[in-house]
MARBA-3410 file (N, C-alpha, C, O; in Angstrom, 1 decimal):
212
-2.2,27.9,-33.6,-2.2,26.8,-33.3,-3.5,26.3,-34.3,-4.7,26.6,-34.2 ~ -2.9,25.2,-35.4,-4.0,24.5,-35.4,-4.7,23.6,-34.9,-4.4,23.5,-33.7 ~ -5.7,23.0,-35.2,-6.9,22.6,-34.9,-6.1,21.0,-34.4,-6.2,20.5,-33.2 ~ -5.3,20.4,-35.4,-5.0,19.3,-35.1,-3.5,19.1,-34.0,-3.2,18.1,-33.5 ~ -3.0,20.2,-33.9,-1.8,20.6,-32.9,-2.7,20.1,-31.6,-2.4,19.2,-30.9
-4.1,21.4,-31.4,-4.7,21.6,-30.4,-5.4,20.2,-30.0,-5.3,19.9,-28.8 ~ -5.9,19.2,-30.8,-6.2,17.9,-30.2,-5.0,17.1,-29.8,-5.0,16.3,-28.9 ~ -3.9,17.3,-30.8,-2.9,16.7,-29.8,-2.2,16.7,-28.7,-2.0,15.6,-28.1 ~ -1.8,17.9,-28.4,-2.0,18.8,-26.8,-2.9,17.8,-26.0,-2.5,16.9,-25.3 ~ -4.3,18.3,-26.1,-5.3,17.8,-25.3,-5.3,16.5,-24.8,-5.8,16.1,-23.8
-4.8,15.6,-25.8,-5.0,13.9,-26.1,-3.5,13.7,-25.0,-3.5,12.8,-24.2 ~ -2.6,14.5,-25.3,-0.8,14.1,-24.5,-1.3,14.5,-22.9,-0.7,14.1,-21.9 ~ -2.8,15.6,-22.9,-2.4,15.8,-21.2,-3.9,14.8,-20.6,-4.1,14.7,-19.4 ~ -4.5,14.3,-21.4,-5.5,13.5,-20.8,-4.7,12.4,-20.4,-4.7,11.9,-19.3 ~ -3.8,11.8,-21.6,-3.0,10.5,-21.3,-1.7,10.9,-20.1,-1.0,9.9,-19.9
-1.5,11.7,-19.6,-0.5,12.4,-18.8,-0.8,11.7,-17.5,-1.9,11.6,-17.0 ~ 0.8,11.2,-16.9,0.6,10.7,-15.3,0.1,12.1,-14.6,0.0,13.1,-15.3 ~ -0.3,12.0,-13.4,-0.5,12.5,-12.3,1.1,13.1,-12.1,2.2,12.6,-12.4 ~ 0.5,14.6,-11.3,2.2,15.1,-11.4,3.0,14.3,-10.2,4.2,14.3,-10.5 ~ 2.9,13.8,-9.0,3.0,12.7,-8.3,2.5,11.9,-7.8,1.3,12.0,-7.5
3.4,10.8,-7.5,2.9,9.4,-7.8,1.6,9.0,-5.9,1.5,9.4,-4.8 ~ 1.0,8.1,-6.7,0.3,7.8,-5.6,1.1,7.0,-4.3,1.8,6.0,-4.4 ~ 0.9,7.6,-3.1,1.6,7.0,-1.9,1.5,5.4,-2.0,0.7,4.9,-2.7 ~ 2.3,4.9,-1.3,2.5,3.1,-1.4,1.1,2.6,-1.0,0.5,2.9,0.1 ~ 0.6,1.9,-1.8,-0.5,1.1,-1.3,-1.4,1.7,-1.8,-2.2,0.9,-2.2
-1.8,3.1,-2.0,-2.7,3.8,-2.5,-4.1,3.2,-3.4,-5.3,3.3,-3.1 ~ -3.4,2.8,-4.3,-4.5,2.4,-5.5,-4.9,0.9,-5.0,-6.1,0.6,-5.2 ~ -3.8,-0.1,-4.2,-4.6,-0.9,-3.7,-5.6,-0.7,-2.4,-6.2,-1.6,-1.9 ~ -5.7,0.3,-2.0,-6.9,0.8,-1.2,-7.9,1.0,-1.7,-8.9,0.4,-1.4 ~ -7.7,1.9,-2.8,-8.7,2.0,-3.6,-9.6,1.2,-4.4,-10.6,1.6,-4.8
-9.2,0.1,-4.6,-9.7,-1.0,-5.0,-10.2,-1.9,-4.2,-11.3,-2.4,-4.5 ~ -9.4,-2.1,-3.0,-10.6,-2.7,-1.8,-11.9,-1.7,-1.5,-13.0,-2.2,-1.6 ~ -11.5,-0.3,-1.1,-12.4,0.2,-0.9,-13.7,0.0,-2.0,-14.9,0.0,-1.9 ~ -13.1,-0.1,-2.8,-14.6,-0.1,-4.3,-15.2,-1.7,-3.8,-16.4,-1.8,-4.1 ~ -14.9,-2.2,-3.6,-15.1,-3.5,-3.8,-16.0,-3.8,-2.3,-17.1,-4.4,-2.4
-15.7,-3.4,-1.1,-16.1,-3.4,0.1,-17.1,-2.4,0.5,-18.0,-2.8,1.3 ~ -17.1,-0.9,-0.2,-18.4,-0.1,-0.1,-19.1,-0.3,-1.1,-20.3,0.2,-1.1 ~ -18.5,-1.1,-2.2,-19.9,-1.5,-3.2,-20.9,-2.3,-2.7,-22.1,-2.1,-2.9 ~ -20.3,-3.3,-1.7,-20.8,-4.3,-1.4,-22.1,-3.6,-0.1,-23.3,-3.9,0.1 ~ -21.4,-2.9,0.3,-21.8,-2.4,1.6,-23.2,-1.4,1.0,-24.2,-1.7,1.6
-23.4,-0.3,0.0,-24.1,-0.1,-1.1,-25.0,-0.9,-1.5,-26.1,-0.4,-1.9 ~ -24.8,-2.4,-1.6,-25.4,-3.1,-2.1,-26.6,-3.4,-1.1,-27.8,-3.6,-1.3 ~ -25.9,-3.3,0.0,-26.9,-4.1,0.7,-27.7,-3.4,1.4,-28.7,-3.8,2.0 ~ -27.2,-2.0,1.5,-27.8,-1.0,2.0,-29.4,-0.4,1.3,-30.4,0.1,1.8 ~ -28.9,-0.8,-0.5,-30.2,-0.4,-1.1,-31.2,-1.4,-1.1,-32.3,-1.0,-1.1
-30.8,-2.9,-1.1,-31.4,-3.6,-1.0,-32.2,-3.7,0.3,-33.3,-4.2,0.3 ~ -31.9,-3.4,1.0,-32.9,-2.8,2.8,-33.9,-1.7,2.6,-35.1,-1.9,2.9 ~ -33.6,-0.8,2.2,-34.0,0.5,1.5,-35.6,-0.2,1.0,-36.8,0.0,1.5 ~ -35.1,-1.1,-0.3,-36.1,-1.4,-0.9,-37.1,-2.5,-0.3,-38.3,-2.6,-0.5 ~ -36.4,-3.1,0.4,-37.1,-4.3,1.1,-38.4,-3.5,2.6,-39.3,-4.1,3.2
-37.8,-1.8,2.8,-38.4,-1.1,3.9,-39.1,-0.7,3.1,-40.2,-0.4,3.6 ~ -39.0,-0.5,2.1,-40.4,0.2,1.2,-41.3,-0.6,0.8,-42.2,-0.2,0.1 ~ -41.2,-1.4,1.1,-41.7,-2.7,0.4,-42.9,-3.4,1.6,-43.9,-4.1,1.4 ~ -42.2,-2.8,2.9,-42.8,-3.3,3.9,-43.7,-2.5,4.3,-44.8,-2.9,4.7 ~ -43.3,-0.9,4.4,-44.3,0.4,4.6,-45.9,0.2,3.5,-47.0,0.4,4.0
-45.7,-0.3,2.1,-46.5,-0.4,1.2,-47.3,-1.5,1.6,-48.4,-1.4,1.1 ~ -47.2,-2.8,2.4,-47.4,-4.0,2.7,-47.1,-4.7,3.9,-46.4,-5.7,3.8 ~ -47.5,-4.3,5.1,-47.2,-4.7,6.5,-46.8,-6.1,6.0,-45.7,-6.5,6.3 ~ -47.9,-7.0,5.3,-47.5,-8.7,5.3,-46.0,-9.0,4.1,-45.9,-10.0,3.4 ~ -45.3,-8.2,4.2,-44.7,-8.5,2.7,-43.6,-9.6,3.2,-43.6,-9.8,4.4
-43.1,-10.0,2.6,-42.1,-11.5,2.9,-40.9,-10.9,2.4,-41.0,-10.5,1.3 ~ -39.8,-10.7,3.1,-38.7,-9.9,2.4,-38.1,-11.4,1.8,-38.4,-12.6,2.1 ~ -37.0,-10.9,0.8,-36.0,-11.7,-0.4,-35.3,-12.6,0.9,-35.1,-13.8,0.9 ~ -35.0,-11.9,1.6,-34.0,-13.1,2.6,-34.9,-13.5,4.2,-34.2,-13.5,5.2 ~ -36.2,-13.9,4.4,-37.1,-14.0,5.3,-36.9,-16.1,5.0,-37.8,-16.9,4.6
-35.5,-16.5,5.2,-35.6,-18.0,5.4,-36.3,-19.1,6.1,-36.7,-20.2,5.7 ~ -36.2,-18.2,7.7,-36.4,-19.0,8.2,-36.8,-18.0,9.5,-36.5,-16.8,9.4 ~ -37.3,-18.5,10.5,-37.1,-17.8,11.9,-35.8,-17.3,12.2,-35.8,-16.3,12.9 ~ -35.1,-17.6,12.0,-33.5,-17.5,12.3,-33.2,-16.3,11.2,-33.2,-15.1,11.4 ~ -33.0,-16.8,10.0,-32.9,-15.7,9.1,-33.8,-15.2,8.5,-34.1,-15.7,7.5
-34.3,-14.2,9.0,-35.4,-13.0,8.9,-35.1,-11.9,8.8,-35.0,-11.2,9.8 ~ -35.0,-11.3,7.6,-34.5,-9.8,7.6,-35.8,-9.3,8.2,-35.6,-8.7,9.2 ~ -37.4,-9.4,7.6,-38.2,-8.8,8.0,-38.6,-8.5,9.3,-39.1,-7.4,9.6 ~ -38.2,-9.8,10.4,-38.2,-9.4,11.4,-37.2,-8.2,12.5,-37.4,-7.6,13.6 ~ -36.0,-8.5,11.2,-34.9,-7.0,11.7,-35.5,-5.6,11.3,-35.4,-4.6,12.1
-36.0,-5.6,9.9,-36.3,-4.4,9.6,-37.6,-3.7,10.1,-37.9,-2.5,10.0 ~ -38.3,-4.6,10.6,-39.6,-4.2,11.8,-39.1,-3.8,12.8,-39.9,-3.1,13.4 ~ -37.8,-4.1,13.5,-37.7,-4.1,14.9,-37.0,-2.3,15.3,-36.3,-1.6,14.6 ~ -37.7,-2.1,16.4,-37.4,-0.6,16.6,-36.1,-0.1,16.4,-35.9,1.1,16.0 ~ -35.1,-1.2,16.7,-33.8,-0.9,16.6,-33.1,-0.5,15.2,-32.1,0.2,15.0
-34.0,-1.1,14.2,-33.7,-0.7,12.9,-33.9,0.9,12.3,-33.4,1.3,11.3 ~ -34.7,1.8,13.2,-34.5,3.2,13.3,-34.0,4.0,14.0,-34.5,5.1,14.1 ~ -33.1,3.8,14.7,-32.6,3.9,15.8,-32.5,5.5,15.5,-32.9,5.9,16.6 ~ -32.3,6.5,14.9,-32.1,7.7,14.5,-33.4,8.6,13.9,-33.4,9.8,13.8 ~ -34.5,7.7,13.7,-36.0,8.0,13.8,-36.1,8.1,12.5,-37.0,8.9,12.1
-35.1,7.3,11.2,-35.3,7.0,10.1,-34.2,5.8,9.9,-33.0,5.6,10.4 ~ -34.9,5.0,9.0,-34.1,3.5,9.0,-32.7,3.8,8.7,-32.2,4.7,7.9 ~ -31.9,2.8,9.5,-30.5,2.8,9.0,-29.9,2.5,8.3,-28.7,2.5,8.4 ~ -30.6,2.0,7.0,-29.6,2.2,6.1,-29.7,3.3,5.0,-29.2,3.2,3.8 ~ -30.1,3.8,5.4,-29.9,5.4,5.0,-28.8,5.9,5.1,-28.3,6.6,4.3
-27.9,5.4,6.4,-26.8,5.9,6.6,-25.8,5.3,5.9,-24.8,6.0,5.6 ~ -25.9,4.0,5.5,-25.0,3.5,4.7,-25.2,4.0,3.1,-24.3,4.1,2.3 ~ -26.5,4.2,2.7,-26.5,4.6,1.3,-25.4,6.1,1.0,-24.6,6.3,0.0 ~ -25.5,6.7,1.8,-24.4,7.8,1.9,-22.9,8.0,2.6,-22.3,9.1,2.7 ~ -22.3,6.9,3.0,-21.6,6.8,4.0,-20.5,5.6,2.7,-19.3,5.6,2.4
-21.4,5.0,2.3,-20.4,4.1,1.5,-20.5,4.4,-0.3,-20.0,3.5,-1.0 ~ -21.0,5.3,-0.9,-21.3,6.5,-1.6,-20.1,7.2,-1.6,-19.1,7.2,-2.4 ~ -20.4,8.1,-0.2,-18.9,8.8,-0.2,-17.4,8.1,-0.2,-16.4,8.7,-0.7 ~ -17.3,6.9,0.4,-16.4,6.2,0.2,-15.5,5.6,-1.4,-14.3,5.6,-1.8 ~ -17.0,5.2,-2.3,-16.8,5.0,-3.7,-16.3,6.5,-4.5,-15.5,6.5,-5.5
-16.7,7.7,-4.1,-16.5,8.7,-4.6,-15.0,9.0,-4.1,-14.2,9.2,-5.0 ~ -14.8,9.0,-3.1,-13.2,8.9,-2.7,-12.3,8.1,-3.2,-11.2,8.7,-3.4 ~ -12.4,6.6,-3.7,-11.9,6.1,-4.0,-11.5,6.0,-5.8,-10.5,5.6,-6.4 ~ -12.6,6.3,-6.3,-12.3,6.6,-7.5,-11.4,8.0,-7.6,-10.6,8.1,-8.5 ~ -11.6,8.8,-6.9,-11.0,10.1,-6.8,-9.3,9.7,-7.1,-8.6,10.0,-8.1
-9.1,8.8,-5.6,-7.7,8.2,-5.8,-7.4,7.5,-6.8,-6.4,7.8,-7.3 ~ -7.8,6.7,-7.4,-7.8,5.9,-8.9,-7.4,7.2,-9.9,-6.3,7.2,-10.4 ~ -8.2,8.2,-10.2,-8.0,9.4,-10.8,-6.8,10.0,-10.8,-6.6,10.9,-11.6 ~ -5.9,9.6,-9.5,-4.8,10.5,-8.9,-5.3,11.5,-8.0,-4.2,11.8,-7.5 ~ -5.9,11.9,-7.7,-6.7,12.6,-6.7,-5.3,12.7,-5.2,-4.6,11.8,-4.9
-5.4,13.7,-4.8,-4.7,13.4,-3.5,-5.4,14.3,-2.3,-5.7,15.4,-2.5 ~ -5.5,13.5,-1.2,-6.1,14.3,-0.3,-5.4,14.8,1.0,-5.4,13.8,1.8 ~ -5.0,15.5,1.4,-4.8,16.2,2.8,-5.4,14.6,3.9,-6.2,13.8,3.8 ~ -3.9,15.0,5.1,-4.1,14.3,6.8,-5.3,14.2,6.9,-6.0,13.2,7.1 ~ -5.8,15.5,6.8,-7.1,15.3,8.0,-8.3,15.0,7.5,-9.3,14.6,8.0
-8.0,15.2,5.8,-9.2,14.3,5.4,-9.2,12.7,5.7,-10.1,12.1,6.2 ~ -8.1,12.1,5.1,-7.9,10.6,5.6,-8.5,10.8,7.0,-9.6,10.3,7.2 ~ -8.1,11.3,7.8,-8.1,11.1,9.4,-9.9,11.1,9.5,-10.4,10.5,10.4 ~ -10.6,11.8,8.6,-12.0,12.1,8.6,-12.6,11.3,8.4,-13.5,11.1,9.2 ~ -12.3,10.3,7.2,-12.4,9.7,6.8,-12.3,8.1,7.4,-12.9,7.1,7.0
-11.5,8.0,8.4,-11.0,7.0,9.5,-12.3,6.9,10.6,-13.0,6.0,11.0 ~ -12.3,8.2,10.9,-13.1,8.8,12.3,-14.5,8.2,11.8,-15.1,7.6,12.7 ~ -15.3,8.4,10.2,-16.4,8.1,9.9,-16.8,6.6,10.2,-17.8,6.3,10.8 ~ -15.7,5.7,9.6,-15.4,4.6,9.7,-15.1,3.8,10.7,-15.0,2.6,10.5 ~ -14.9,4.3,12.1,-14.5,3.7,13.3,-16.2,4.0,13.8,-16.9,3.1,14.3
-16.8,5.5,13.7,-18.0,5.5,14.5,-19.1,4.2,13.6,-19.9,3.5,14.2 ~ -18.9,4.2,12.3,-19.8,3.4,11.4,-19.6,1.7,12.4,-20.6,1.1,12.9 ~ -18.3,1.2,12.4,-18.4,0.2,13.1,-18.8,-0.1,14.5,-19.4,-1.0,15.0 ~ -18.2,1.2,15.0,-19.2,0.7,16.7,-20.7,1.1,16.4,-21.3,0.8,17.5 ~ -21.5,1.4,15.6,-22.6,1.3,15.5,-23.0,-0.1,14.8,-24.1,-0.7,15.1
-22.4,-0.4,14.0,-22.6,-2.2,13.5,-22.6,-3.1,14.5,-23.4,-4.0,14.7 ~ -21.4,-2.9,15.2,-21.2,-3.7,16.7,-22.6,-3.7,17.4,-23.2,-4.7,17.7 ~ -23.0,-2.3,17.6,-24.2,-2.6,18.6,-25.3,-3.3,18.0,-26.1,-3.9,18.7 ~ -25.5,-3.3,16.6,-26.4,-3.7,15.6,-26.6,-5.5,15.5,-27.5,-6.3,15.4 ~ -25.1,-5.6,15.5,-24.4,-6.9,16.0,-25.3,-7.3,17.3,-26.0,-8.3,17.4
-25.1,-6.3,18.5,-25.5,-7.3,19.5,-27.1,-7.1,19.7,-27.6,-8.1,20.1 ~ -27.6,-6.5,19.6,-29.0,-6.1,19.0,-29.9,-7.5,18.6,-30.7,-8.1,19.3 ~ -29.6,-7.6,17.5,-29.6,-8.9,16.7,-29.8,-10.0,16.9,-30.7,-10.7,16.6 ~ -28.3,-10.2,17.7,-28.0,-11.6,18.2,-28.9,-11.6,19.6,-29.9,-12.3,19.5 ~ -28.8,-11.0,20.5,-29.2,-10.9,21.4,-30.5,-10.4,21.9,-30.6,-10.4,23.1
-31.2,-9.9,21.4,-31.9,-8.6,21.9,-33.7,-9.1,20.3,-34.9,-9.4,20.5 ~ -33.0,-9.1,19.4,-34.3,-9.2,18.2,-34.0,-10.4,18.3,-35.1,-10.8,18.7 ~ -33.1,-11.5,18.1,-33.1,-12.8,18.2,-33.2,-13.2,16.6,-33.9,-14.3,16.4 ~ -32.7,-12.5,15.4,-33.0,-13.0,14.1,-31.8,-12.2,13.5,-31.4,-11.1,13.9 ~ -31.4,-13.0,12.5,-30.5,-12.6,11.7,-31.1,-11.8,10.5,-32.3,-11.9,10.1
-30.2,-11.0,9.9,-30.6,-10.1,8.7,-29.2,-10.3,7.3,-28.0,-9.9,7.3 ~ -29.6,-10.9,6.6,-28.4,-11.4,5.5,-27.6,-10.1,4.8,-26.5,-10.0,4.4 ~ -28.3,-9.6,4.9,-27.8,-7.8,4.2,-26.7,-7.5,5.1,-25.5,-7.5,4.9 ~ -27.7,-7.0,6.5,-26.7,-6.9,7.7,-25.8,-7.5,7.8,-24.8,-7.0,8.2 ~ -25.8,-9.0,7.5,-24.6,-9.5,7.8,-23.5,-9.3,7.1,-22.4,-9.1,7.6
-23.8,-9.3,5.4,-22.9,-8.9,4.7,-22.2,-7.3,4.9,-21.2,-7.0,4.2 ~ -22.8,-6.7,5.8,-22.5,-5.4,5.7,-21.3,-5.5,7.2,-20.2,-4.9,7.3 ~ -21.8,-6.3,8.0,-21.1,-6.9,9.3,-19.7,-7.1,8.5,-18.7,-6.3,8.8 ~ -19.5,-8.3,7.7,-18.6,-8.7,6.8,-17.3,-7.9,6.3,-16.1,-8.1,6.5 ~ -17.9,-6.9,5.7,-16.9,-6.1,4.6,-16.3,-5.0,4.8,-15.3,-4.5,4.3
-17.6,-4.4,6.2,-17.2,-3.3,6.8,-15.6,-3.2,7.5,-14.6,-2.5,7.2 ~ -15.6,-4.2,8.8,-14.0,-4.3,8.9,-12.8,-4.1,7.9,-11.7,-3.6,8.1 ~ -13.3,-4.7,6.6,-12.3,-4.9,5.9,-11.7,-3.4,5.4,-10.6,-3.1,5.3 ~ -12.7,-2.7,5.1,-12.4,-1.2,4.8,-12.2,-0.3,6.2,-11.4,0.7,6.2 ~ -12.8,-0.7,7.2,-12.2,0.1,7.9,-10.4,-0.4,8.3,-9.7,0.5,8.7
-9.9,-1.5,8.3,-8.8,-1.8,8.6,-7.8,-1.3,7.7,-6.7,-0.8,7.9 ~ -8.6,-1.4,6.5,-7.4,-0.7,5.3,-7.6,0.5,5.2,-7.5,1.0,4.1 ~ -7.8,1.0,5.8,-8.1,2.5,5.9,-6.8,2.8,7.1,-5.9,3.5,6.8 ~ -6.9,2.2,8.3,-6.5,2.6,8.9,-5.1,2.1,9.0,-4.4,2.4,10.0 ~ -4.7,1.4,8.0,-3.4,0.6,7.9,-2.8,1.5,6.8,-1.5,1.6,6.8
-3.7,2.4,5.7,-3.1,3.4,5.1,-2.7,4.6,5.7,-1.6,5.1,5.5 ~ -3.8,5.0,6.7,-3.7,6.1,7.7,-2.3,6.2,8.2,-1.6,7.2,8.0 ~ -1.8,4.9,8.9,-0.4,4.5,9.7,0.6,4.3,8.3,1.8,4.7,8.5 ~ 0.4,4.0,7.7,1.6,4.0,6.9,2.3,5.0,6.1,3.5,5.0,5.8 ~ 1.4,6.1,5.8,1.5,7.4,5.1,2.1,8.4,6.1,2.8,9.4,5.8
1.7,8.1,7.3,2.0,9.0,8.2,0.7,10.0,8.8,0.8,10.8,9.6 ~ -0.2,9.7,8.2,-1.6,10.7,8.2,-1.5,10.5,9.9,-1.6,11.5,10.6 ~ -1.4,9.2,10.3,-2.0,8.9,11.7,-0.6,8.6,12.1,0.1,7.8,11.5 ~ -0.3,9.4,13.1,1.1,8.6,13.8,1.7,7.9,14.6,1.7,8.0,15.9 ~ 2.3,7.1,14.0,2.3,5.4,15.0,3.9,5.5,15.0,4.5,6.4,14.4
4.7,4.4,15.7,5.9,3.9,16.0,6.2,3.4,14.4,5.2,2.9,13.8 ~ 7.6,3.6,13.9,8.0,2.8,12.8,7.3,1.2,12.8,6.6,0.7,11.9 ~ 7.6,0.7,13.9,7.5,-1.0,13.7,5.9,-0.9,13.3,5.5,-1.3,12.3 ~ 5.3,-0.4,14.1,3.6,-0.2,13.7,3.5,-0.1,11.8,2.9,-0.8,11.0 ~ 4.3,1.0,11.8,4.1,1.4,10.5,4.6,0.5,9.2,4.3,0.7,8.0
5.5,-0.5,9.8,6.5,-1.2,9.0,5.6,-2.9,8.8,5.8,-3.8,8.1 ~ 4.8,-2.6,9.8,4.5,-4.4,9.7,2.2,-4.0,9.5,1.4,-4.8,10.1 ~ 1.8,-3.1,8.7,0.4,-2.8,8.6,0.2,-4.2,8.1,-0.3,-4.9,9.0 ~ 0.5,-5.0,7.0,0.0,-5.7,6.2,-0.2,-7.3,6.9,-0.6,-8.3,6.4 ~ 0.4,-7.1,8.3,0.3,-8.5,8.9,-0.8,-7.8,10.0,-1.9,-8.3,10.0
-0.5,-6.6,10.8,-1.6,-6.7,11.8,-2.8,-5.7,11.3,-3.5,-5.2,12.1 ~ -3.0,-5.6,10.5,-4.5,-5.1,9.5,-5.3,-6.0,9.5,-6.4,-6.0,10.0 ~ -4.8,-7.2,8.6,-5.8,-8.2,8.3,-6.3,-9.2,9.7,-7.4,-9.8,10.0 ~ -4.8,-9.1,10.7,-5.2,-9.9,11.6,-6.3,-9.1,12.4,-7.2,-9.8,12.8 ~ -6.3,-7.4,12.7,-7.9,-7.1,13.6,-8.8,-7.6,12.8,-9.9,-7.8,13.3
-8.6,-7.7,11.6,-10.3,-7.9,10.8,-10.5,-9.4,11.1,-11.6,-9.6,11.6 ~ -9.8,-10.5,10.9,-10.1,-11.7,11.6,-10.5,-11.9,12.8,-11.1,-12.9,13.2 ~ -10.0,-10.8,13.5,-10.7,-10.7,15.1,-12.2,-10.3,15.1,-13.1,-10.6,15.9 ~ -12.3,-9.5,14.2,-13.7,-8.8,14.6,-14.4,-9.9,13.5,-15.5,-10.2,13.9 ~ -14.2,-10.5,12.5,-15.1,-11.8,12.0,-15.2,-12.8,13.4,-16.2,-13.4,13.6
-14.0,-12.8,14.3,-14.3,-14.5,15.0,-15.2,-13.5,15.9,-16.1,-14.3,16.4 ~ -15.4,-12.5,16.3,-16.3,-12.3,17.4,-17.4,-12.3,17.2,-18.2,-12.8,18.0 ~ -17.6,-11.8,16.2,-19.2,-11.3,15.3,-19.6,-12.8,15.5,-20.2,-13.3,16.4 ~ -19.0,-13.4,14.3,-19.8,-14.5,13.6,-19.5,-15.6,14.8,-20.5,-16.1,15.2 ~ -18.6,-15.9,15.3,-18.5,-16.9,16.1,-19.7,-17.0,17.3,-20.3,-18.1,17.7
-19.9,-15.8,17.7,-20.8,-15.5,18.8,-22.4,-15.9,17.7,-23.3,-16.6,18.1 ~ -22.4,-15.4,16.7,-23.2,-15.6,15.9,-24.0,-16.9,15.8,-25.2,-17.1,15.9 ~ -22.9,-17.9,15.6,-22.6,-19.5,15.3,-23.6,-20.1,16.4,-24.7,-20.6,16.4 ~ -22.4,-19.6,18.0,-23.0,-20.0,18.9,-24.4,-20.0,19.5,-25.0,-21.0,20.0 ~ -24.9,-18.6,19.4,-26.1,-18.3,19.2,-27.1,-18.8,19.3,-27.8,-19.1,20.2
-27.0,-18.9,17.8,-27.9,-20.0,16.8,-27.6,-21.2,16.2,-28.3,-21.7,15.2 ~ -26.8,-21.6,16.7,-26.5,-23.1,16.1,-27.4,-24.0,16.4,-27.1,-25.1,15.8 ~ -28.4,-24.1,17.1,-29.5,-24.8,17.2,-30.8,-24.6,16.6,-31.7,-25.4,16.6 ~ -30.5,-23.1,15.7,-31.8,-23.2,15.5,-31.6,-22.3,13.5,-32.4,-21.8,12.7 ~ -30.5,-22.5,13.5,-30.1,-21.5,12.2,-30.3,-22.1,11.2,-30.3,-21.5,10.2
-30.7,-23.9,11.2,-30.7,-24.3,9.9,-31.9,-25.0,9.8,-32.2,-25.7,8.8 ~ -32.6,-24.8,10.8,-33.7,-25.8,11.5,-34.8,-25.2,10.2,-36.0,-25.6,10.1
END
C-alpha cells in the first residue's frame, strides 16, 4: 500500500459518519448541556477563586459584593458554604466538567448505555436537591444572595430537565407513551416551575432591600 493510499484511507475514516445514528434529540441535548454546564463551571471556578482570595485576605471584597443583599462574600464565609468540609464549588468543578466531557462525547458520536444515562440523571437530581437546600439557606438563613450561585440555580434546572426528557424519550427511563411523546412540553414547563419557586421567593424575600 502506497503512502498516498494510506493517507487517503485514513482521511476517509476520519470523515466517516458514526456506525449508528444519534438517538433523536441527543445533539440538541449535548449542545444544551455544553452551554448550561459551561456556565455552571464558570460560576464554580469564580467561587473557588473568590474563596481562595478570602483565605489569603479575610477582608477581601468579592467581585459580586454589590450591597447587603447581593454579597457573595457573606455567602462564601457562611458555614453552609462548606457543608461537606470543603468549599461547595469543588462539587460543581467536578460535576460540570463531567457533563461537558459526556456532551462532547455525544457530539463526537459516542453511545452510552441506559444505566450510564440513569447515573447521570441521578447525579443531576442530587445536585438539584443540594441547590434547593442552598437556596433555602441563602434566602431564609444567611439572608444574602450570591450572583454566581444564582447563575447555577438558573442553569441547573435546564440541564436536569433536558437530561430527564432525554432519558424518557429514548426509553432509558421507562414511561408511558404519552409522557414520552410530550417531553417538549413538560420539560420546559418544569424548568419554569423551578424558576418561579426559586426566583419568585427571592424577589419576595428581598424586594425591600434588593436594590437598596
